[in-house]
N, C-alpha and C positions, 0 to 999 in steps of 0.2 A: 179410393176405396172401393170395394167392387160390391155389389150391392144383391142379395136375392129377395125378388120380392113376388109374397104368396098371400093371395085370399085380402088382395090390396095394405097388407103389412110388409115393410123393408126391415131386413138384417141385413148385418155388416159382415163383412167374409174377409178370412177364415172366420169359423165358429164350431167352438166345441161342444158335442154335447151328454152330458152324463146319463150313464143306463138306469133308467125307471124301468127296470122290466115292466115291473106289476104294477103301475100307475105311485111308483115312490124310488125318490132315489134313497136309498137304507139310513135310517136316523135321521131324516132332514123333512121338513116340513114346507109348504110353497114359499112362507115367507122367507125360510131362508135361503132359499133359492136366489129368493129377488136382492136381500141382502150382499151374496157373493156374487152378483153381478150375472148368474144364468139364465139365456136367453133363449134356450131351446133344451128338451129333452128326446131319447128315446123311449119307446115303447115298444113290450112283445104282443103281438099278436095274438100269436098260438096259447099263452097265457094269459090274456085278458078275456080273451073267449071263452077260456076254462073257469075263469073266478077272478074277477066277481059277474061275468056273465053279459050277453049281450043286451039281455032284458035292464039292467042296472045301465048298463051305460047310455043303452037311451033313454030311459028316464033321467039320467042325470044331465044330458044333454052334451054326451061323447065324453073321454077322458079328462078334457078342461074342464068341464061342470064338476065334475066328480073329486079334482082333483084342486079346482079354484085355481087352475094356470093358465097364463094368457101370453106363453111364449111357444116357440115355435115344439110341433111335437112330428115326432117321424116314427112311421109304425116301422119297426122290422118287419118282414113277410113272415116267417116261420121258417125259415130256412135251416136255421143253424137248430132247430130242436129234428129237423130231417135226420139229418147230420149226426145229430149227439146220443138219440134215441135208438136209431136205426144200424145208418152205415159203422160208428163207432163198434157199437156191439155186435156185430156182425151176425146176431141172430134173427132167423125168420119170426121168431116168436113175438120179438119188440118191433115188427111190425115190416112192412114191403113198400117198395117206389116203384111205380109203375109209367109211362106218360100221361094215361089220365089222370095219377093224384098219390095218394100218400095213402096208406093203410097203418095205421096206427093198433098195436095190440094188447089186448084187453082179455087178461085169463087166457089166453091162448088162442081166443078169439080175431079173427080182423075183421073191423067196422071203418068204413071210408071215409074219413071225418074232415080229410082235408085236401082239396083241388084250389090250382091257382085262383078259380073263380071264387072259390068261400075266402080266402086269404083275400081277394079284396073287398068285395061284399064287410069282412069283418072289421077291415080297414077304414070303412066308409061308416059304420058304427062308432069306429073307437071316433074319428069325427080329425085325422088328424090331418098336418096340412103337408107331408109328403108321405106316399102309398110307396110303399117296394114290392116290386114283382116278386112271387114265391120263384125260387132258384133252387137250384140242385147243383151240389161240390161235393168233391173226392179229397180224400185223405193225402197230404202231402209224397206220401208213397206209391199212392194209385198209379196202374198199369195205365200206358197212353191208353189202350180200349175205353179203359174206367173213364178216364178225364173225357175226351172225344163223346160218349156217352152221353157226361153230365152236360155237355155243351150244351148237343145237341136238344136236350133236353129244358135247358134253360132258354132256347129260343124257341122252342114250345111253347114252355110256359109263358114266355114272355108277350107273346100272338096272342095266346088268350087272355093276359091279365090286360092288355090294352084293350080287345075285346069288352068287354067287362066295365074296364073302367068308364067307355063311353060310354056306355050304355045306363051306366049310375049318373054318370054326369049328367048325360038326357033325359033322364027319367025325373031328377033330382031339380032339371029347369036352373043347372049351373051355367055361368059364362067360364070366357076366357079367366076374368078378373076376379072370380070371387071362388071358383075351382081349387082343390087341391089340387097339389103336383104328383106324376110320376115318375119314378126312378127305374130302370132298368139296374141287373146286372152281369156286369162282364166276367166271367168265368174261364176255366181255361190252363191253371195251374200253372204250371212250369215251363209250361208248351207256350212259344211265341205265337205258333202260328196259328194253334189253337183259342189265344186270347183275343188276335187280330182276326180271327173267322167269326169271333162269339160278338165284337164289338162292331163291323161292319152288317153283322146281318139285325144288330140290334137297332143300330144308328137306321138301319130302311124302316123296321116298324114305327119307329117318332118316341122319342120319350122326351119329358122337361130337365135327365138329369142321368147319370149314370155313377153305380159304385164299381169299387175295385172288390171283386169278390174272392170267397175263398183265403187258403191260408198265403199270407205275405213277410213270412216270416223264413230264414234261410236253415243250415241246420245248429249253424250258432246261438239260433232263437233272437237273430237281428233280424230290426225290416231291409230287404231284399231291394233297396231303390235303384237297381237295376231293371229291375222289374216292375218299381212302382212309375219310373218315368217313363220305361216303354208304354206301360195301359196307358200313363195319364196322355202320352202323346196320341195315343188313340182317338180320342176324345177331341171334338172339337171346342174352341176356344169357350165358344158360347153358352158350351151346358155347362152348372156347375160338375165340380167331383167329388166325389163320398167317399173317402178311404175310408168303407167302413172294418170298425173295430182296428182299426190304427190308433193308438193314443199315448202311447211314452211320449214325454216333454221333447224331446229331443228328436223323437219321430216325429211331429207335429211340424216342429220349424223344420226341418230336413225336407219332409215332406209338402210341403205350403212351398219350397223352393220349387219343390218340380211340378207346382199345378194344381194339386189339390187344395183343398178347399174347406169340406167339410168333416169334422173328424167326432168319434165315438169310442171308450172304451170303457171296461170297466174296474182299471188300475188305481185312479186315485180314491174310490171307494174301498173299495177294496183292501188296498196298503194303508190305508188308513186304519181299518177294523183290524188289522194285525199289528200296528205300531211303527208303521212304515212313513214317515213324514217327508213331504216334498221341500225343496228350496232353490230358488235361481237366483244365482249370485247375482250381484248387483252390476259385476265388472259384464254379464251377459245380457243383463237388459240394458243398457248404455250403449254397447256396442252387438248388433242383433247378430252378426257373424259369428259371434260365440256362444247363439244361441244351437246353432248347430253341432256344435259340441258335445261331449258328454263332462266337458270339463266345466262346463256351463252351471253346471245343477250338483246339488248336495243333499245324500238320504242321510234321514237323521232316524234310526233308529230308539223309537222313547222306551222302550221298556229298560233298555240295560242302566246299573247300576249309578252309571256317572250322574245321569241326570233328576237323581231323587231331590237331590240338595242342589240343582239348578235352576236359579229364580229367573233368568232371562228369558222373554219370549223365543218361540220355534226359529222366527223368523226376526228380527228388527226390522228390517222392509219391509217389510208387510205391513198390505194395510186391513189383513181381515179382522173379523172380530175375537178371533183367538188370538194372535196373535197381538191384538191391541189392549186386550184384557186377563190374559191368563199368562201363567211359567209355564217352561217343561221342566218343573218340578211338580204343580197341579196337575198336570198331563199325565205323567210317570204313574202318579201316585191313584188318579182314576182309574188306570190302564187297569194295576194289581189288586184293586181291588173288585175290577170289573164293574163299575158303575156303568148304565149307559150313556152319561154324559159327554163321556169320554171320548164314544161312535161319533157324536153329532159336530163337537170340537173338532176331532180330528177330521174328518171328513170335509168340515166346511174351508178348513185351511187347505188340505190338499186341493179342492175342486176351486176355490181364487187362485192358486198360483196357474190353474188352466186357465183360467179366465185371463189373469194377467199378463201370460205368454199371448193369447191371441190379442190381445189390445194393443202388444208390443208390436206385434206381426203387422196388424193392418194398417202402422203408422208408416210402415211399407211398402206397401200394396199401392 
């Protein structure tokens, strides 16, 4: 079983990290995460810089102190916010991206608030274990020229991020053993030549690990496994490989087979809130090859009327707090009356399925 060692602490791979964007996995507290077996989370640099702000984070001793969480913390760079607030809207009123940094729009006025250096500074204030370089990516339908521009900018920003990171490590008198790790993100869209070029240039700069960036699903909204393998093969084996945002259960099993080891996504928490609960079939847990098949999983829509009188647990083979204590009928009832207890119990179940999956995958690593 491969281990990832950061700040003198070891983490087993593969690992799944739920999104705690604003320093919370929605509906759960830190003790819930411990009960489920969650070993790490992903927080968002841009959002935490905005609220609660750096002053509060510094006073609390970083996001771990604020959350009372002792596990692995990865901070997303803020690159997605660039895409979602500027590129996705296509309006210059929302902001503008230049090689220097990002200008976000406020009431029709533009103000520079985010640079690669600023992203690293904020991530240090957050107290993350893994920092991710600010990167630039495009929509899947982007033209070749735009994709190339995003790759060049990603490389430029990675160089500046590396320089700022090294400066802060030195300023804080950190050593190789107690410093955080810095990951860079490989961009290039569906262009293999650009993916290869991006990976080669990032490897020259030097990082602790690498992420698979941009859109990774095809026109059928399915994980593109050929591209996932191609990008994974660009990264030497000694580096941990982070499949950013790739997180369906079957995708984790398939992509782990291709060499990816770190996963995050919002699906299990989002689906739980909307009544979609996950089950890993017993036959799949007993036969890892079946974990790579969609037939190894089942999805239960708890809102359906047929579950109103169903006193069985969500999954009779699941060891989560929800399945050990509550029935489908109770969850159906809680959802219908809109009680927040439903969101907690459903989220705990879905996340436990993810933990059970990675625990099984570790046995064959």
